N, C-alpha and C positions, 0 to 999 in steps of 0.2 A: 326560359318561360315554358310553363307546360303546353306541349302540342306546338310550340311556334314554328318548329322547323317543318310540319305540315304544310306551313305556308308556302314553302318553296314549291310545292307542287303547283300551287296557283299560278306560278309564272307560266305554266303550260299554256293557260289561256291568256295572259296579259302579253306574252311574246307575239301573239298573233292579233291582226287587226279585227279579227271576228268577236273580240270580247269587250266588255265595258271597260273604258279608259277614264276612270275618275273625273278629271277636270274638264272634259269636253265633251261630255255625254249629250249636251243638247244638239251637238251638229256631228255626233259620231256616226250615225245610221250611214250615209253614204261613204265615209271613211273607213268604218269598220269592216263592211259586210260589201265588197264590191260583187255585183252579181256574175260577172264574168272574169273567171280566174284562168281559164285555159281553154285551149281548143275544144276541149270535151264541154264545155259550157251547155247546160240545158236550158230549157225554157222553163220559165217560173210564172206562178198564177199570182193575181192581184191580191190575195190574201197573204201569200208568202211576203210579197213586197211591202205590204202594209205591216206585216209582223217585224220585218226587217226594220221599218222607221219605227215602230213602237219600242223596239229594244233599245235603240239610242236614246229613248226618254227615260229609261230607268234609272232611279235615283240610289237605290240600294244594290250592293254587290250581291248576285244571286248565289255566290258560292263556288266553289271550285268544281264539284260534280256538275252542276247545272251548266256552267260555262263550257266545261268539256263536251257536254252532251249537245248544247247549241252548236258548238264549233263542228261536231260529228255530222249533225243532221244538216247544217248549211253545206257543208262539203258534199256530203251526198246527195243532197238535193241539185247542187249546181255543177258538179264534176262526176258524180257516179261512184262506183265502189273503190276503196282504197287499193293502191297499186305499191310496188316497189317492196324492199325488204324493211322488217321491223329495225328501228333504230336501236344502238346498243344501250345496254342498262345504265351507263353513266350520262347518257344524253337523255335524261328524264324528262325534259319538255317535250320534245320531238315524239318520244317514245309514248308519253301518255296520250298526245294528240292522235297518233297512229292507232293506239289500242281503243280509244274512243271511237274513232271513224270505223275501225273494223267491226266494232260492236253492231254498227247500223247498216252494213254493206249488203245485207240481205233484202233491205226495204228497197221498193220501187221509187221512181223519182217522185211520184204522186203521194206515196206513203211517208216518204221522208219529209215532204214538203208540209203536209198535214201535221205530222209530229211536231215539226218546228214551229208552225203556227199556234198548236195547242199550248206548248212549252212555255212560248213567249207570253201568250195570253194569261197562262196561269200565274207566271211571275208578275207580270202587270197587276193582276187582280190582288195579288197579296200584299201589294205596297199600301201603306199608310199615306193619308194626305201629308204634303210637305209642310209641316209647322216648324217655324223657326224659334230658337232659343228665346228671342225677344218676344215672340207673341206669347209664349207661355210664362212670360216673367221669369225665366231662368237664364242665368249667365253660362250655363254649361249646354253643350249639344247632346251629351250621351248620358248625363246625369241628371237627376233630379235631387235638388237641395233644399232643405227646409230647416228651420230651427224654432222652436216652440218650447218654452218654459224650461229651458236650458238643455233640452234634447235636441241634437242636431241629426238628422237622418239623411244619409246619403244613398240615393237609390240607383242602382245600375239600369239604365232605361234603354236598352236595345231589345225588348221582347220579342220581335219577328226573328232576331238571331240569338235567341237564346242568352242574351246579355253577354256575348262573346266580345272581348275586349281588343279593341283597335288601337294602333299607336296614339291616335288622337285621345282616346278615352283613358290611355295610361297617364298622359300628360294632364288631363282634366282630373283625374282621381288623385294624383299628386298635388294638384293645386287646390281641391276641395279639402284635403287634409291639412294643407298649410293654413287655409282660411279657417278652418275650425280651431286650430292652435292660436291663431292671432286674434280670435273673437272672444272677448271676456264674458258674453253671454252664454257661450257653449260649455255646457258642463261636462256631458258625455256625448259620444258619437255612435251611433248605430248605423251599419251598412247593410243593406238589403238588396233584393233584386225585383224588378217589375216582371209581372207575368209568371210563368209556371217554373221558371228556372232561377236561382241564385245568380250562377255563371257557369258558363260552358268552356271557360278558358279563352285561348287566344283565337282571335278573328283570322280566318285564313287569307284576309287580304294584307296582312301586316307585312308579307314579303312579296307584293306584287310588284312594287316600284323598285328594282334593283339598281344601285348606284354605279357609276363609272367604275369604282372599284370591284364591281361584281359581288359574287355571293359572300367573300370573305369581308368586304367592307360592309355589306349588309349584317353579317354575323356581329362584327364589332360595333356597330351603332346600335344593334339590338341588345346587345351585352351591356352598353352604357345606359340605356332606357331602363332596362331591368333593374340595374344596379339602384338607380335613383328612385325606383319605384319601391322596392323593398325597403330601402334606407328610409323612406317616409314613414314607413310602419314602425321600423326599429326606433326611430326618432320621436315619435308621436308621444305627447306628455300626457294626455288626457285617458280616461277610461275609452276604450275602443271595443265595441261588441258587435259580433257577427249574428245578424237575424236571418238564418238561412232558410229562405222559403221554398226551395226546391232543390234539385241536383246541382251538384257543385263539382268543376272540374280543373284539373291543372292548378296554375298559379293561385286561383281564388281559394283552393284547398290548403296550398303549402303555406300561405301566410297565415293562416288561421292560429299557427303556433306562436304569433306575433300580438294575437288578440288578448285581451283581458278576460273574455267571455264569450262564448259560441251557444247560441240558442237555435234549435233546429226543429222543424216539423218532421213529424215521423215519416213522411214521404221522400224526404231528402236521401240521396245517396252521396259518396264522397270517391273520388277517383283520381289518381295521379299517374297516368300511363306513360311514364318516362322511357323506361328500357325498350318498351314495344315499338319506339319511334326512334331508338337510337340516341337518346339524350341522357341527361342527369337531373338530379333534383336541384330545385331553386327555392327561393322563399326563405331561406335559412332552415329548410326542413331537414336538411343532412344533419342539423345540430339539434333543433327543437324536438323532431318527432321522436329520436330515441330517448330523449330526456323524458318525453311525455309519456310514451307508451312501451318502451323498453326497446332495445336492438332487434329482437326478432320480429316483434309485431311491426316495428318501422320497416323493416325490409320487406315485409309484405306487401306494404303500401307502396314504397319508394323504389324497390328493385323489381318485385314480382307482379306489378300492375293490379294488385286486388283492389276492387270496387266494394265498398263497404256500405251497410245502410247506416241510417242515423243512430239506431239503436247500438251497433256495433261500435261506430266511431265515439259515443258516449261512453261504452265499456272501456274503449281505449284511451279515454281522456282527451280526445280532441275536441268533443263536444262536451258543453257543461251540462246541458238538459235538453231532452226531448220532449216536444209537446204535441199532442193530437192535432192533425192537420185541420180538422174541422173547427177547433177552438184557437188555432195557433195566433192568428191575427189579432183576435180580440182579447187573448191573453197577455201575450209579450208586451204590446205598446203601453197599456196602463202600468205594467211593472217597470218599464224603462223611463217612463214620465215620473214615476215615483223616486227612482234612482237619481234623476236629474235634478232634484231639488236638494241633493246634498250639497255642502259645501265645497265648492270646486278646489279652492287651495289643498284642503285635506286630501281630496282624491289624488291630485297631482302629486304631493309630498308622499303619499303613501305609495302611489305608484313608481315613483322615483326609488324609493327604499327597495322596493322588491324587483326592479328591472335595471338599475342604472349600472350595477356592477357587471352585468352581463353585455352592455352596449358594445363595448371595444370588441368583445368576442363576436357578437353577432355581425358587426360590420365587417371584420375579417372573414367570416363565413360567407357572407354575402359576396364578397369580392371573389372568393376562391369559386365559389358556385358559378358566378357570371363568368369567370375565365374559363372554366371547364366547358360551360355550355357554347362559348364563342368557337372553341376547338370543336366541340361536338357537332354544331351546325354546318360547318365547313367539311366534315369528314366524309370519306367514301363510304363507310359502313352506315352512317346516317342516312344517306341518300337511298342505300339499298332498303333501310328499313322503312323509308317513306315510300318507296315503290311498292314494297310488299303490304304496307297499308293500304296505298291507293287501289292496288289491284282487289285486295279484299273487299273493298268499298263497292267495287263495280258490280 
């Protein structure tokens, strides 16, 4: 999965009781952030205590960087500057926490507490009201799905997180494609994003919960999920169209080679930063991209991390057409609604004639890519690439 291994870094926060812990957030405050951790424990202000309690009520994962800063400011506020030696490179969890703490070690107790309070209040202020899928009439938590006049629209719906894909969202996306396949009233399917992004790739929370089998087992499980996800695109029988409303990253880009058309706003960008993170391509892109744009141009994207504009992606053949952002929404949807009036069986049979001969090959490629990624995610050099990326972000 594009960028998925970066999620390993987020265990730096989840390994500590100082971070959000998914299922028990309503009671997590007193459990996550004990105010006295050592003999050096310092006095704390009422505002700091209130912020600690507010942290336990957050419903959205604030992200890897925010969690590490929360941890660092908490430690600086309650224990003072960091001491001891920096952990080794391969102990990336403790190393990340140590480095984060060290960056705030020059703050006084009062300054650290105020920074902690400000950060928690900022995160709390960004959260949207907690609206359930049932309250919106939707069956999915992370997607908005509608079908009108034969046009089924699947909208990636996590705009505060730039539509980053969680494990739950992967499963919902698979289910939404299966639902579209089975629905006789669905003629074509369009996938788009809510907010300013199409999709920012994988959510950093995907690797927070490490199973008993450790990183290796997590890598295997993620490989299985990725294989099922990509297979859902390979096997989808009806016309599948991407409506790229903003930047696209990682797996949201690589699977575009399996779409029947890709329409993009002119402000979108496309990026598959695999090798920068010690990973390898997925989404059958190792096969589809060279066939679409030629080996050299594909290598620029898949090997050398080149980010391209919508116009460049169109020149490469990845994007079908680029439309001005100002008129994008008003122009593309009427066009797709007109296409959805075409006879569904004619479209299905025509797609089968153009795609079915490659299905067996695509499934083999998908399996090979996932097997390689499982190895990559558990490798030492991938860990080093993660740490290099993490240090650049600080």
